[in-house]
All heavy atoms as TSV, in Angstrom:
chain	resi	resn	atom	element	x	y	z
A	1	MET	N	N	-21.966	6.506	1.859
A	1	MET	CA	C	-21.088	6.714	0.714
A	1	MET	C	C	-19.642	6.585	1.099
A	1	MET	O	O	-18.853	5.939	0.425
A	1	MET	CB	C	-21.396	8.079	0.117
A	1	MET	CG	C	-20.584	8.463	-1.109
A	1	MET	SD	S	-21.101	7.397	-2.451
A	1	MET	CE	C	-20.116	8.003	-3.732
A	2	LYS	N	N	-19.256	7.259	2.211
A	2	LYS	CA	C	-17.849	7.210	2.655
A	2	LYS	C	C	-17.448	5.777	3.011
A	2	LYS	O	O	-16.318	5.377	2.720
A	2	LYS	CB	C	-17.699	8.128	3.844
A	2	LYS	CG	C	-16.299	8.254	4.326
A	2	LYS	CD	C	-16.244	9.214	5.476
A	2	LYS	CE	C	-14.874	9.242	6.102
A	2	LYS	NZ	N	-14.815	10.092	7.319
A	3	ASP	N	N	-18.383	5.035	3.646
A	3	ASP	CA	C	-18.035	3.679	4.063
A	3	ASP	C	C	-17.851	2.763	2.822
A	3	ASP	O	O	-17.018	1.841	2.876
A	3	ASP	CB	C	-19.132	3.116	4.946
A	3	ASP	CG	C	-19.177	3.759	6.308
A	3	ASP	OD1	O	-18.167	4.332	6.692
A	3	ASP	OD2	O	-20.245	3.770	6.890
A	4	ARG	N	N	-18.569	3.019	1.733
A	4	ARG	CA	C	-18.431	2.211	0.532
A	4	ARG	C	C	-17.051	2.484	-0.128
A	4	ARG	O	O	-16.414	1.530	-0.603
A	4	ARG	CB	C	-19.491	2.544	-0.483
A	4	ARG	CG	C	-20.794	1.860	-0.161
A	4	ARG	CD	C	-21.739	2.013	-1.332
A	4	ARG	NE	N	-22.875	1.203	-1.109
A	4	ARG	CZ	C	-23.888	1.129	-1.952
A	4	ARG	NH1	N	-23.878	1.865	-3.028
A	4	ARG	NH2	N	-24.887	0.313	-1.695
A	5	ILE	N	N	-16.613	3.665	-0.092
A	5	ILE	CA	C	-15.316	4.010	-0.652
A	5	ILE	C	C	-14.203	3.363	0.187
A	5	ILE	O	O	-13.294	2.711	-0.438
A	5	ILE	CB	C	-15.105	5.547	-0.721
A	5	ILE	CG1	C	-16.079	6.115	-1.746
A	5	ILE	CG2	C	-13.658	5.870	-1.117
A	5	ILE	CD1	C	-16.115	7.640	-1.695
A	6	LEU	N	N	-14.304	3.459	1.471
A	6	LEU	CA	C	-13.310	2.775	2.350
A	6	LEU	C	C	-13.349	1.239	2.158
A	6	LEU	O	O	-12.296	0.623	2.116
A	6	LEU	CB	C	-13.581	3.125	3.792
A	6	LEU	CG	C	-13.183	4.512	4.247
A	6	LEU	CD1	C	-13.580	4.745	5.721
A	6	LEU	CD2	C	-11.681	4.748	4.095
A	7	LEU	N	N	-14.511	0.694	2.031
A	7	LEU	CA	C	-14.620	-0.719	1.832
A	7	LEU	C	C	-13.992	-1.149	0.522
A	7	LEU	O	O	-13.276	-2.153	0.419
A	7	LEU	CB	C	-16.086	-1.183	1.870
A	7	LEU	CG	C	-16.327	-2.661	1.647
A	7	LEU	CD1	C	-15.681	-3.478	2.786
A	7	LEU	CD2	C	-17.817	-2.954	1.613
A	8	GLY	N	N	-14.196	-0.333	-0.546
A	8	GLY	CA	C	-13.554	-0.597	-1.811
A	8	GLY	C	C	-12.046	-0.570	-1.724
A	8	GLY	O	O	-11.355	-1.422	-2.299
A	9	ILE	N	N	-11.541	0.448	-1.059
A	9	ILE	CA	C	-10.085	0.544	-0.934
A	9	ILE	C	C	-9.535	-0.663	-0.154
A	9	ILE	O	O	-8.488	-1.259	-0.554
A	9	ILE	CB	C	-9.701	1.868	-0.234
A	9	ILE	CG1	C	-10.088	3.060	-1.118
A	9	ILE	CG2	C	-8.247	1.897	0.147
A	9	ILE	CD1	C	-9.990	4.386	-0.488
A	10	ILE	N	N	-10.169	-1.003	0.928
A	10	ILE	CA	C	-9.705	-2.142	1.742
A	10	ILE	C	C	-9.773	-3.421	0.955
A	10	ILE	O	O	-8.830	-4.184	0.964
A	10	ILE	CB	C	-10.540	-2.229	3.051
A	10	ILE	CG1	C	-10.220	-1.068	3.958
A	10	ILE	CG2	C	-10.285	-3.527	3.733
A	10	ILE	CD1	C	-11.165	-0.857	5.102
A	11	LEU	N	N	-10.857	-3.657	0.242
A	11	LEU	CA	C	-10.922	-4.897	-0.568
A	11	LEU	C	C	-9.896	-4.894	-1.643
A	11	LEU	O	O	-9.337	-5.940	-1.954
A	11	LEU	CB	C	-12.353	-5.029	-1.099
A	11	LEU	CG	C	-13.423	-5.457	-0.120
A	11	LEU	CD1	C	-14.749	-5.452	-0.836
A	11	LEU	CD2	C	-13.098	-6.845	0.449
A	12	PHE	N	N	-9.684	-3.754	-2.276
A	12	PHE	CA	C	-8.643	-3.700	-3.351
A	12	PHE	C	C	-7.295	-4.139	-2.782
A	12	PHE	O	O	-6.610	-4.926	-3.472
A	12	PHE	CB	C	-8.593	-2.281	-3.917
A	12	PHE	CG	C	-7.476	-2.074	-4.919
A	12	PHE	CD1	C	-7.611	-2.534	-6.211
A	12	PHE	CD2	C	-6.321	-1.447	-4.589
A	12	PHE	CE1	C	-6.583	-2.380	-7.131
A	12	PHE	CE2	C	-5.313	-1.247	-5.474
A	12	PHE	CZ	C	-5.449	-1.725	-6.773
A	13	PHE	N	N	-6.848	-3.611	-1.718
A	13	PHE	CA	C	-5.546	-3.966	-1.217
A	13	PHE	C	C	-5.470	-5.348	-0.591
A	13	PHE	O	O	-4.459	-6.065	-0.761
A	13	PHE	CB	C	-5.037	-2.912	-0.185
A	13	PHE	CG	C	-4.564	-1.689	-0.864
A	13	PHE	CD1	C	-5.281	-0.492	-0.741
A	13	PHE	CD2	C	-3.432	-1.672	-1.649
A	13	PHE	CE1	C	-4.823	0.654	-1.420
A	13	PHE	CE2	C	-2.951	-0.562	-2.312
A	13	PHE	CZ	C	-3.710	0.624	-2.146
A	14	VAL	N	N	-6.499	-5.751	0.122
A	14	VAL	CA	C	-6.500	-7.084	0.684
A	14	VAL	C	C	-6.564	-8.203	-0.359
A	14	VAL	O	O	-5.748	-9.106	-0.392
A	14	VAL	CB	C	-7.641	-7.228	1.746
A	14	VAL	CG1	C	-7.751	-8.659	2.229
A	14	VAL	CG2	C	-7.414	-6.311	2.922
A	15	LEU	N	N	-7.528	-8.081	-1.266
A	15	LEU	CA	C	-7.658	-9.106	-2.330
A	15	LEU	C	C	-6.546	-8.970	-3.350
A	15	LEU	O	O	-6.033	-9.937	-3.885
A	15	LEU	CB	C	-9.031	-9.040	-2.968
A	15	LEU	CG	C	-10.212	-9.333	-2.065
A	15	LEU	CD1	C	-11.494	-9.099	-2.833
A	15	LEU	CD2	C	-10.117	-10.688	-1.495
A	16	GLY	N	N	-6.133	-7.720	-3.634
A	16	GLY	CA	C	-5.035	-7.501	-4.565
A	16	GLY	C	C	-3.723	-8.092	-4.101
A	16	GLY	O	O	-2.914	-8.594	-4.887
A	17	SER	N	N	-3.506	-8.082	-2.784
A	17	SER	CA	C	-2.234	-8.670	-2.262
A	17	SER	C	C	-2.201	-10.141	-2.521
A	17	SER	O	O	-1.164	-10.711	-2.826
A	17	SER	CB	C	-2.133	-8.397	-0.756
A	17	SER	OG	O	-1.969	-7.068	-0.516
A	18	ASN	N	N	-3.337	-10.770	-2.348
A	18	ASN	CA	C	-3.435	-12.241	-2.595
A	18	ASN	C	C	-3.203	-12.516	-4.110
A	18	ASN	O	O	-2.457	-13.476	-4.455
A	18	ASN	CB	C	-4.739	-12.760	-2.161
A	18	ASN	CG	C	-4.865	-14.258	-2.195
A	18	ASN	OD1	O	-3.822	-14.930	-2.180
A	18	ASN	ND2	N	-6.056	-14.778	-2.314
A	19	VAL	N	N	-3.777	-11.738	-4.987
A	19	VAL	CA	C	-3.636	-11.972	-6.415
A	19	VAL	C	C	-2.201	-11.706	-6.816
A	19	VAL	O	O	-1.596	-12.499	-7.612
A	19	VAL	CB	C	-4.613	-11.078	-7.202
A	19	VAL	CG1	C	-4.299	-11.068	-8.669
A	19	VAL	CG2	C	-6.013	-11.448	-6.948
A	20	ILE	N	N	-1.608	-10.663	-6.376
A	20	ILE	CA	C	-0.230	-10.290	-6.746
A	20	ILE	C	C	0.751	-11.319	-6.207
A	20	ILE	O	O	1.707	-11.632	-6.833
A	20	ILE	CB	C	0.117	-8.818	-6.323
A	20	ILE	CG1	C	-0.583	-7.903	-7.244
A	20	ILE	CG2	C	1.595	-8.591	-6.288
A	20	ILE	CD1	C	-0.264	-6.455	-7.081
A	21	SER	N	N	0.563	-11.795	-4.959
A	21	SER	CA	C	1.460	-12.758	-4.396
A	21	SER	C	C	1.460	-14.044	-5.187
A	21	SER	O	O	2.475	-14.711	-5.334
A	21	SER	CB	C	1.099	-13.049	-2.932
A	21	SER	OG	O	1.289	-11.949	-2.149
A	22	GLY	N	N	0.313	-14.432	-5.651
A	22	GLY	CA	C	0.200	-15.715	-6.424
A	22	GLY	C	C	0.650	-15.607	-7.871
A	22	GLY	O	O	0.767	-16.636	-8.532
A	23	ASN	N	N	0.820	-14.379	-8.382
A	23	ASN	CA	C	1.177	-14.202	-9.779
A	23	ASN	C	C	2.702	-14.199	-9.926
A	23	ASN	O	O	3.404	-13.341	-9.406
A	23	ASN	CB	C	0.592	-12.864	-10.311
A	23	ASN	CG	C	0.589	-12.789	-11.767
A	23	ASN	OD1	O	1.248	-13.524	-12.458
A	23	ASN	ND2	N	-0.188	-11.832	-12.250
A	24	ASP	N	N	3.209	-15.157	-10.722
A	24	ASP	CA	C	4.663	-15.297	-10.913
A	24	ASP	C	C	5.209	-14.363	-11.987
A	24	ASP	O	O	6.421	-14.169	-12.082
A	24	ASP	CB	C	5.061	-16.728	-11.243
A	24	ASP	CG	C	4.779	-17.663	-10.047
A	24	ASP	OD1	O	4.831	-17.161	-8.914
A	24	ASP	OD2	O	4.522	-18.860	-10.259
A	25	SER	N	N	4.343	-13.812	-12.826
A	25	SER	CA	C	4.848	-12.969	-13.924
A	25	SER	C	C	5.194	-11.559	-13.498
A	25	SER	O	O	5.835	-10.825	-14.243
A	25	SER	CB	C	3.815	-12.947	-15.058
A	25	SER	OG	O	2.615	-12.235	-14.572
A	26	ILE	N	N	4.818	-11.197	-12.254
A	26	ILE	CA	C	5.134	-9.796	-11.788
A	26	ILE	C	C	6.425	-9.901	-10.990
A	26	ILE	O	O	6.625	-10.851	-10.150
A	26	ILE	CB	C	4.011	-9.294	-10.899
A	26	ILE	CG1	C	2.714	-9.203	-11.714
A	26	ILE	CG2	C	4.378	-7.921	-10.306
A	26	ILE	CD1	C	1.519	-8.803	-10.850
A	27	ASN	N	N	7.361	-8.984	-11.281
A	27	ASN	CA	C	8.673	-9.055	-10.554
A	27	ASN	C	C	8.496	-8.674	-9.076
A	27	ASN	O	O	7.520	-8.070	-8.617
A	27	ASN	CB	C	9.693	-8.139	-11.267
A	27	ASN	CG	C	9.362	-6.706	-11.209
A	27	ASN	OD1	O	8.367	-6.317	-10.605
A	27	ASN	ND2	N	10.191	-5.864	-11.817
A	28	GLN	N	N	9.477	-9.041	-8.309
A	28	GLN	CA	C	9.519	-8.914	-6.870
A	28	GLN	C	C	9.408	-7.417	-6.437
A	28	GLN	O	O	8.767	-7.117	-5.436
A	28	GLN	CB	C	10.735	-9.592	-6.238
A	28	GLN	CG	C	10.681	-9.673	-4.763
A	28	GLN	CD	C	9.502	-10.554	-4.267
A	28	GLN	OE1	O	9.168	-11.528	-4.870
A	28	GLN	NE2	N	9.019	-10.169	-3.110
A	29	MET	N	N	10.065	-6.566	-7.194
A	29	MET	CA	C	10.047	-5.134	-6.895
A	29	MET	C	C	8.612	-4.585	-6.885
A	29	MET	O	O	8.245	-3.808	-6.028
A	29	MET	CB	C	10.948	-4.370	-7.798
A	29	MET	CG	C	11.058	-2.918	-7.484
A	29	MET	SD	S	11.899	-2.725	-5.937
A	29	MET	CE	C	12.717	-1.203	-6.219
A	30	ALA	N	N	7.862	-4.909	-7.942
A	30	ALA	CA	C	6.486	-4.432	-8.033
A	30	ALA	C	C	5.623	-5.018	-6.936
A	30	ALA	O	O	4.744	-4.312	-6.395
A	30	ALA	CB	C	5.892	-4.811	-9.397
A	31	LYS	N	N	5.825	-6.277	-6.609
A	31	LYS	CA	C	5.122	-6.877	-5.472
A	31	LYS	C	C	5.395	-6.151	-4.216
A	31	LYS	O	O	4.466	-5.862	-3.411
A	31	LYS	CB	C	5.459	-8.326	-5.346
A	31	LYS	CG	C	4.946	-9.216	-6.467
A	31	LYS	CD	C	5.344	-10.656	-6.248
A	31	LYS	CE	C	4.963	-11.569	-7.365
A	31	LYS	NZ	N	5.358	-12.945	-7.119
A	32	SER	N	N	6.641	-5.896	-3.924
A	32	SER	CA	C	7.050	-5.188	-2.716
A	32	SER	C	C	6.440	-3.808	-2.593
A	32	SER	O	O	5.987	-3.369	-1.539
A	32	SER	CB	C	8.551	-5.136	-2.580
A	32	SER	OG	O	9.090	-6.398	-2.514
A	33	ILE	N	N	6.450	-3.093	-3.733
A	33	ILE	CA	C	5.864	-1.781	-3.739
A	33	ILE	C	C	4.350	-1.802	-3.449
A	33	ILE	O	O	3.855	-1.045	-2.657
A	33	ILE	CB	C	6.142	-1.044	-5.069
A	33	ILE	CG1	C	7.663	-0.702	-5.164
A	33	ILE	CG2	C	5.316	0.194	-5.259
A	33	ILE	CD1	C	8.085	-0.210	-6.553
A	34	PHE	N	N	3.675	-2.742	-4.076
A	34	PHE	CA	C	2.221	-2.847	-3.819
A	34	PHE	C	C	1.916	-3.208	-2.422
A	34	PHE	O	O	1.041	-2.626	-1.788
A	34	PHE	CB	C	1.595	-3.914	-4.762
A	34	PHE	CG	C	0.156	-4.044	-4.632
A	34	PHE	CD1	C	-0.672	-3.160	-5.310
A	34	PHE	CD2	C	-0.454	-5.011	-3.880
A	34	PHE	CE1	C	-2.060	-3.236	-5.218
A	34	PHE	CE2	C	-1.803	-5.099	-3.748
A	34	PHE	CZ	C	-2.609	-4.208	-4.446
A	35	HIS	N	N	2.675	-4.143	-1.830
A	35	HIS	CA	C	2.484	-4.568	-0.457
A	35	HIS	C	C	2.779	-3.397	0.509
A	35	HIS	O	O	2.024	-3.190	1.471
A	35	HIS	CB	C	3.307	-5.786	-0.086
A	35	HIS	CG	C	2.779	-7.024	-0.682
A	35	HIS	ND1	N	1.557	-7.563	-0.412
A	35	HIS	CD2	C	3.338	-7.919	-1.570
A	35	HIS	CE1	C	1.410	-8.675	-1.061
A	35	HIS	NE2	N	2.482	-8.896	-1.813
A	36	GLY	N	N	3.869	-2.722	0.295
A	36	GLY	CA	C	4.205	-1.594	1.125
A	36	GLY	C	C	3.176	-0.452	1.055
A	36	GLY	O	O	2.813	0.107	2.099
A	37	LEU	N	N	2.736	-0.161	-0.137
A	37	LEU	CA	C	1.672	0.897	-0.353
A	37	LEU	C	C	0.417	0.466	0.378
A	37	LEU	O	O	-0.249	1.270	0.980
A	37	LEU	CB	C	1.501	1.157	-1.820
A	37	LEU	CG	C	0.533	2.232	-2.192
A	37	LEU	CD1	C	1.069	3.589	-1.696
A	37	LEU	CD2	C	0.300	2.249	-3.663
A	38	GLY	N	N	0.057	-0.811	0.227
A	38	GLY	CA	C	-1.147	-1.323	0.855
A	38	GLY	C	C	-1.083	-1.240	2.379
A	38	GLY	O	O	-2.059	-0.817	2.999
A	39	MET	N	N	0.024	-1.606	2.928
A	39	MET	CA	C	0.183	-1.547	4.391
A	39	MET	C	C	0.148	-0.125	4.846
A	39	MET	O	O	-0.460	0.163	5.894
A	39	MET	CB	C	1.484	-2.213	4.810
A	39	MET	CG	C	1.479	-3.710	4.777
A	39	MET	SD	S	2.822	-4.523	5.603
A	39	MET	CE	C	4.270	-3.634	4.979
A	40	PHE	N	N	0.735	0.822	4.143
A	40	PHE	CA	C	0.731	2.216	4.538
A	40	PHE	C	C	-0.646	2.742	4.498
A	40	PHE	O	O	-1.125	3.369	5.438
A	40	PHE	CB	C	1.639	3.045	3.600
A	40	PHE	CG	C	1.599	4.499	3.866
A	40	PHE	CD1	C	2.226	5.008	5.009
A	40	PHE	CD2	C	0.933	5.378	3.021
A	40	PHE	CE1	C	2.219	6.370	5.239
A	40	PHE	CE2	C	0.852	6.719	3.280
A	40	PHE	CZ	C	1.535	7.251	4.366
A	41	ILE	N	N	-1.398	2.549	3.436
A	41	ILE	CA	C	-2.744	3.099	3.299
A	41	ILE	C	C	-3.703	2.420	4.296
A	41	ILE	O	O	-4.526	3.152	4.914
A	41	ILE	CB	C	-3.255	2.913	1.855
A	41	ILE	CG1	C	-2.467	3.873	0.940
A	41	ILE	CG2	C	-4.749	3.195	1.740
A	41	ILE	CD1	C	-2.773	3.728	-0.563
A	42	LEU	N	N	-3.646	1.129	4.499
A	42	LEU	CA	C	-4.469	0.461	5.478
A	42	LEU	C	C	-4.164	0.986	6.880
A	42	LEU	O	O	-5.048	1.121	7.741
A	42	LEU	CB	C	-4.385	-1.031	5.336
A	42	LEU	CG	C	-4.943	-1.618	4.111
A	42	LEU	CD1	C	-4.660	-3.140	4.046
A	42	LEU	CD2	C	-6.436	-1.392	3.946
A	43	GLY	N	N	-2.912	1.210	7.157
A	43	GLY	CA	C	-2.536	1.745	8.470
A	43	GLY	C	C	-3.057	3.135	8.670
A	43	GLY	O	O	-3.565	3.491	9.770
A	44	MET	N	N	-3.025	3.980	7.619
A	44	MET	CA	C	-3.534	5.334	7.724
A	44	MET	C	C	-5.068	5.308	7.895
A	44	MET	O	O	-5.594	6.119	8.680
A	44	MET	CB	C	-3.148	6.150	6.470
A	44	MET	CG	C	-1.682	6.424	6.347
A	44	MET	SD	S	-0.940	7.235	7.809
A	44	MET	CE	C	-1.766	8.812	7.723
A	45	ILE	N	N	-5.746	4.401	7.235
A	45	ILE	CA	C	-7.201	4.294	7.447
A	45	ILE	C	C	-7.488	3.877	8.882
A	45	ILE	O	O	-8.430	4.387	9.518
A	45	ILE	CB	C	-7.787	3.284	6.438
A	45	ILE	CG1	C	-7.765	3.892	5.049
A	45	ILE	CG2	C	-9.228	2.907	6.797
A	45	ILE	CD1	C	-8.166	2.865	3.939
A	46	GLY	N	N	-6.673	2.946	9.421
A	46	GLY	CA	C	-6.878	2.512	10.815
A	46	GLY	C	C	-6.618	3.604	11.772
A	46	GLY	O	O	-7.446	3.813	12.742
A	47	ILE	N	N	-5.602	4.391	11.601
A	47	ILE	CA	C	-5.322	5.534	12.488
A	47	ILE	C	C	-6.417	6.570	12.430
A	47	ILE	O	O	-6.910	7.089	13.450
A	47	ILE	CB	C	-3.941	6.104	12.177
A	47	ILE	CG1	C	-2.819	5.123	12.571
A	47	ILE	CG2	C	-3.715	7.430	12.887
A	47	ILE	CD1	C	-1.466	5.507	12.118
A	48	TYR	N	N	-6.864	6.858	11.246
A	48	TYR	CA	C	-7.966	7.833	11.045
A	48	TYR	C	C	-9.236	7.347	11.678
A	48	TYR	O	O	-9.947	8.151	12.312
A	48	TYR	CB	C	-8.135	8.092	9.521
A	48	TYR	CG	C	-9.245	9.076	9.248
A	48	TYR	CD1	C	-9.067	10.424	9.438
A	48	TYR	CD2	C	-10.458	8.666	8.692
A	48	TYR	CE1	C	-10.098	11.321	9.190
A	48	TYR	CE2	C	-11.471	9.575	8.446
A	48	TYR	CZ	C	-11.281	10.852	8.631
A	48	TYR	OH	O	-12.254	11.753	8.358
A	49	SER	N	N	-9.552	6.087	11.574
A	49	SER	CA	C	-10.777	5.512	12.185
A	49	SER	C	C	-10.680	5.547	13.736
A	49	SER	O	O	-11.668	5.883	14.353
A	49	SER	CB	C	-10.993	4.074	11.712
A	49	SER	OG	O	-11.189	4.088	10.301
A	50	LEU	N	N	-9.490	5.268	14.233
A	50	LEU	CA	C	-9.336	5.351	15.703
A	50	LEU	C	C	-9.515	6.799	16.188
A	50	LEU	O	O	-10.104	7.039	17.266
A	50	LEU	CB	C	-7.999	4.759	16.127
A	50	LEU	CG	C	-7.880	3.250	16.227
A	50	LEU	CD1	C	-6.440	2.839	16.486
A	50	LEU	CD2	C	-8.806	2.774	17.334
A	51	TYR	N	N	-8.925	7.686	15.474
A	51	TYR	CA	C	-9.041	9.106	15.825
A	51	TYR	C	C	-10.494	9.559	15.845
A	51	TYR	O	O	-10.953	10.181	16.801
A	51	TYR	CB	C	-8.207	9.973	14.895
A	51	TYR	CG	C	-8.454	11.455	15.019
A	51	TYR	CD1	C	-7.876	12.112	16.118
A	51	TYR	CD2	C	-9.244	12.148	14.139
A	51	TYR	CE1	C	-8.094	13.500	16.276
A	51	TYR	CE2	C	-9.465	13.511	14.266
A	51	TYR	CZ	C	-8.886	14.172	15.386
A	51	TYR	OH	O	-9.108	15.492	15.503
A	52	ASN	N	N	-11.257	9.196	14.818
A	52	ASN	CA	C	-12.668	9.552	14.782
A	52	ASN	C	C	-13.474	8.884	15.889
A	52	ASN	O	O	-14.388	9.458	16.460
A	52	ASN	CB	C	-13.272	9.216	13.441
A	52	ASN	CG	C	-12.914	10.224	12.364
A	52	ASN	OD1	O	-12.608	11.385	12.717
A	52	ASN	ND2	N	-12.917	9.793	11.118
A	53	PHE	N	N	-13.117	7.644	16.235
A	53	PHE	CA	C	-13.773	6.916	17.304
A	53	PHE	C	C	-13.602	7.615	18.584
A	53	PHE	O	O	-14.554	7.857	19.369
A	53	PHE	CB	C	-13.286	5.467	17.397
A	53	PHE	CG	C	-13.835	4.696	18.553
A	53	PHE	CD1	C	-15.113	4.263	18.567
A	53	PHE	CD2	C	-12.983	4.489	19.612
A	53	PHE	CE1	C	-15.586	3.560	19.621
A	53	PHE	CE2	C	-13.457	3.776	20.746
A	53	PHE	CZ	C	-14.748	3.311	20.742
A	54	PHE	N	N	-12.326	7.975	18.961
A	54	PHE	CA	C	-12.057	8.605	20.237
A	54	PHE	C	C	-12.623	10.014	20.262
A	54	PHE	O	O	-13.063	10.471	21.308
A	54	PHE	CB	C	-10.592	8.531	20.555
A	54	PHE	CG	C	-10.156	7.165	20.985
A	54	PHE	CD1	C	-9.189	6.493	20.284
A	54	PHE	CD2	C	-10.699	6.552	22.097
A	54	PHE	CE1	C	-8.736	5.254	20.638
A	54	PHE	CE2	C	-10.283	5.276	22.466
A	54	PHE	CZ	C	-9.323	4.641	21.746
A	55	LYS	N	N	-12.601	10.707	19.123
A	55	LYS	CA	C	-13.171	12.063	19.076
A	55	LYS	C	C	-14.672	12.005	19.344
A	55	LYS	O	O	-15.177	12.870	20.071
A	55	LYS	CB	C	-12.862	12.685	17.735
A	55	LYS	CG	C	-13.170	14.152	17.609
A	55	LYS	CD	C	-12.631	14.702	16.323
A	55	LYS	CE	C	-13.802	15.060	15.423
A	55	LYS	NZ	N	-13.383	15.600	14.173
A	56	LYS	N	N	-15.328	11.047	18.706
A	56	LYS	CA	C	-16.780	10.940	18.902
A	56	LYS	C	C	-17.090	10.550	20.320
A	56	LYS	O	O	-18.036	11.030	20.957
A	56	LYS	CB	C	-17.309	9.834	17.969
A	56	LYS	CG	C	-18.778	9.596	18.028
A	56	LYS	CD	C	-19.212	8.528	17.053
A	56	LYS	CE	C	-20.668	8.158	17.249
A	56	LYS	NZ	N	-21.037	7.017	16.386
A	57	ARG	N	N	-16.275	9.687	20.898
A	57	ARG	CA	C	-16.473	9.214	22.271
A	57	ARG	C	C	-16.266	10.347	23.264
A	57	ARG	O	O	-17.056	10.508	24.245
A	57	ARG	CB	C	-15.532	8.095	22.610
A	57	ARG	CG	C	-15.705	7.469	23.928
A	57	ARG	CD	C	-14.818	6.267	24.048
A	57	ARG	NE	N	-14.874	5.764	25.377
A	57	ARG	CZ	C	-14.010	4.967	25.946
A	57	ARG	NH1	N	-12.980	4.562	25.227
A	57	ARG	NH2	N	-14.113	4.587	27.168
A	58	GLN	N	N	-15.303	11.248	22.960
A	58	GLN	CA	C	-14.983	12.372	23.866
A	58	GLN	C	C	-16.171	13.360	23.821
A	58	GLN	O	O	-16.554	13.926	24.810
A	58	GLN	CB	C	-13.705	13.049	23.466
A	58	GLN	CG	C	-13.290	14.177	24.357
A	58	GLN	CD	C	-11.981	14.758	23.934
A	58	GLN	OE1	O	-11.502	14.585	22.785
A	58	GLN	NE2	N	-11.340	15.428	24.828
A	59	THR	N	N	-16.692	13.620	22.619
A	59	THR	CA	C	-17.827	14.566	22.531
A	59	THR	C	C	-19.063	14.028	23.185
A	59	THR	O	O	-19.838	14.747	23.782
A	59	THR	CB	C	-18.162	14.923	21.091
A	59	THR	OG1	O	-18.425	13.712	20.396
A	59	THR	CG2	C	-16.987	15.679	20.463
A	60	GLU	N	N	-19.250	12.686	23.183
A	60	GLU	CA	C	-20.412	12.071	23.876
A	60	GLU	C	C	-20.276	12.232	25.366
A	60	GLU	O	O	-21.244	12.434	26.086
A	60	GLU	CB	C	-20.573	10.637	23.454
A	60	GLU	CG	C	-21.048	10.402	22.067
A	60	GLU	CD	C	-21.150	8.946	21.679
A	60	GLU	OE1	O	-20.619	8.102	22.445
A	60	GLU	OE2	O	-21.600	8.669	20.560
A	61	LYS	N	N	-19.052	12.100	25.890
A	61	LYS	CA	C	-18.824	12.287	27.304
A	61	LYS	C	C	-19.095	13.703	27.736
A	61	LYS	O	O	-19.636	13.930	28.831
A	61	LYS	CB	C	-17.421	11.882	27.710
A	61	LYS	CG	C	-17.185	10.398	27.788
A	61	LYS	CD	C	-15.792	10.081	28.294
A	61	LYS	CE	C	-15.584	8.619	28.468
A	61	LYS	NZ	N	-14.232	8.318	28.948
A	62	LYS	N	N	-18.707	14.652	26.896
A	62	LYS	CA	C	-18.965	16.075	27.251
A	62	LYS	C	C	-20.482	16.343	27.279
A	62	LYS	O	O	-20.930	17.119	28.121
A	62	LYS	CB	C	-18.292	16.974	26.229
A	62	LYS	CG	C	-16.776	17.069	26.402
A	62	LYS	CD	C	-16.219	18.036	25.378
A	62	LYS	CE	C	-14.711	18.096	25.503
A	62	LYS	NZ	N	-14.094	18.990	24.534
A	63	LEU	N	N	-21.204	15.756	26.367
A	63	LEU	CA	C	-22.657	15.922	26.371
A	63	LEU	C	C	-23.283	15.310	27.598
A	63	LEU	O	O	-24.288	15.807	28.083
A	63	LEU	CB	C	-23.243	15.366	25.112
A	63	LEU	CG	C	-22.859	16.075	23.803
A	63	LEU	CD1	C	-23.487	15.306	22.623
A	63	LEU	CD2	C	-23.383	17.531	23.850
A	64	ASP	N	N	-22.749	14.180	28.100
A	64	ASP	CA	C	-23.351	13.531	29.268
A	64	ASP	C	C	-23.177	14.335	30.504
A	64	ASP	O	O	-23.997	14.334	31.391
A	64	ASP	CB	C	-22.700	12.106	29.451
A	64	ASP	CG	C	-23.141	11.114	28.405
A	64	ASP	OD1	O	-24.209	11.399	27.802
A	64	ASP	OD2	O	-22.526	10.130	28.262
A	65	PHE	N	N	-22.085	15.088	30.648
A	65	PHE	CA	C	-21.855	15.886	31.834
A	65	PHE	C	C	-22.729	17.133	31.875
A	65	PHE	O	O	-22.980	17.678	32.934
A	65	PHE	CB	C	-20.384	16.324	31.928
A	65	PHE	CG	C	-19.447	15.170	32.256
A	65	PHE	CD1	C	-18.358	14.915	31.483
A	65	PHE	CD2	C	-19.724	14.314	33.320
A	65	PHE	CE1	C	-17.482	13.882	31.744
A	65	PHE	CE2	C	-18.907	13.263	33.592
A	65	PHE	CZ	C	-17.798	13.007	32.830
A	66	THR	N	N	-23.191	17.611	30.780
A	66	THR	CA	C	-23.990	18.824	30.767
A	66	THR	C	C	-25.481	18.583	31.152
A	66	THR	O	O	-26.177	19.458	31.424
A	66	THR	CB	C	-24.010	19.457	29.352
A	66	THR	OG1	O	-24.503	18.518	28.413
A	66	THR	CG2	C	-22.625	19.904	28.975
A	67	LYS	N	N	-25.905	17.299	31.206
A	67	LYS	CA	C	-27.274	16.995	31.624
A	67	LYS	C	C	-27.474	17.034	33.132
A	67	LYS	O	O	-26.646	16.946	33.944
A	67	LYS	CB	C	-27.637	15.601	31.128
A	67	LYS	CG	C	-27.782	15.585	29.622
A	67	LYS	CD	C	-28.193	14.192	29.195
A	67	LYS	CE	C	-28.294	14.184	27.653
A	67	LYS	NZ	N	-28.718	12.887	27.207
């Protein structure tokens, strides 16, 4: 469930950036806000995913030493 929500958010910003960039009826300020917001949110998702990856890896190493 969590992965589907993340996939939906990622697709919204990646595909939405393409649609907004190609649309001439939207002013430049709105395009810049959308792109900036998209980069911020995708960056936060990336940082969160890296944190979870290293946290999981660290707990696996701790479990290996106890055997």
